[in-house]
N, C-alpha and C positions, 0 to 999 in steps of 0.2 A: 322226605325224598317227592319228588311231583314226578309227572305220570313219562316223561324224557328219560330221566335217567330208569325207571323200575322199565321202560320197553331196550335199554340197554342191557339193561339184567336177562331178560324175558331171548333179546337175541341173541345171547352168551349162553344158555342154555340153548337155543333152537341147532346153534354152532356145535356145541358140547354133545349131541345129541343126545340133546333128552326131551321126550311130550311134550303138550303144554299139559296133563296133567301134572307131572313130576315137579316142571316149574314151575306151576303155583304152588306144590305141594311145599316147594323154598324156599318160593320168597313172603309163605302166611308164616312157614317155623321159624326164620330172618326176620323177622317184618308187621306180623300180624295185623293187629286189624286196621295202616295203612297199606299193607297190600293192595293191587288192581283185583278189578272183580275176575271174575271168569271169565266174562264175557268177553273183556276188550286182549283177555293172553290168546284168546284161541284167535278173536282179528287178528293178532299181531303174526300169531305161529302161519292164518293165512299168508298176510302177506308175506314175511320170510319166502313161502313152499312157492310164492308167485313173483320171487328174487324179488323185492322190493327192503331194500337191509338198512331203509333211511335209520337217523331217531327219533323222524319225526312223525306223527301219524297219517297218513295220508284224510284227508276231507274229501268226501266226494264231491263237496255241494261249491269246493272252489275248484272243482277243473271246470276248465274250460269247457262249451256247450256250441260253443260256435262252430266247431267241423260235422256236432252231431246235424245241429239246422241246418245247416249248407247241406248235407248230403241226405235230409230229409224234404229239401224244398225242391234237392233237383228229382229224387224219387218220383214225389207227387208230381211233377215236370209230365218227365216217360213216362209215367201212368197215365194221364190229357192226352197225350201223344201218342200211344197204342190206344184210346179210347176214340177219338175223332179218326185214327186207320180203321180204327176196325168199323164204324161207323159208314165211311168208304168204300169197304170194300161191301157191308150189308146195302146199298146202296146201288152196287155195282148186279148184283147175284140180283136184286129184285127184279129183273126186267124177267121177261114170260121166256121160256128155253125156245117156243117156238119162234120167237121173231130173230132170233140168230139163225135160222134154217133157214139158207141161202134155196128161192123158190126158180 
């Protein structure tokens, strides 16, 4: 049996209200050594709780990071703009206070 089929059986256990330990025990009883590892079942349960109930594993390396890169660039640009604004304000406040007093 492949991982996808075990994931479907684990989803069935999740939907029946069983916890990950009960699901693992049931899979071990029925499928023995070919049952998935504890870590897989725990990961699948975490995904099910986050409302991802697809039959394929979520591979984080396959997710697009383009949006994250754009956000990072935007954040870096905002930080540079703030730095230049603060520097300009500091230049203005470097004048001596007495020079602003009318004579």
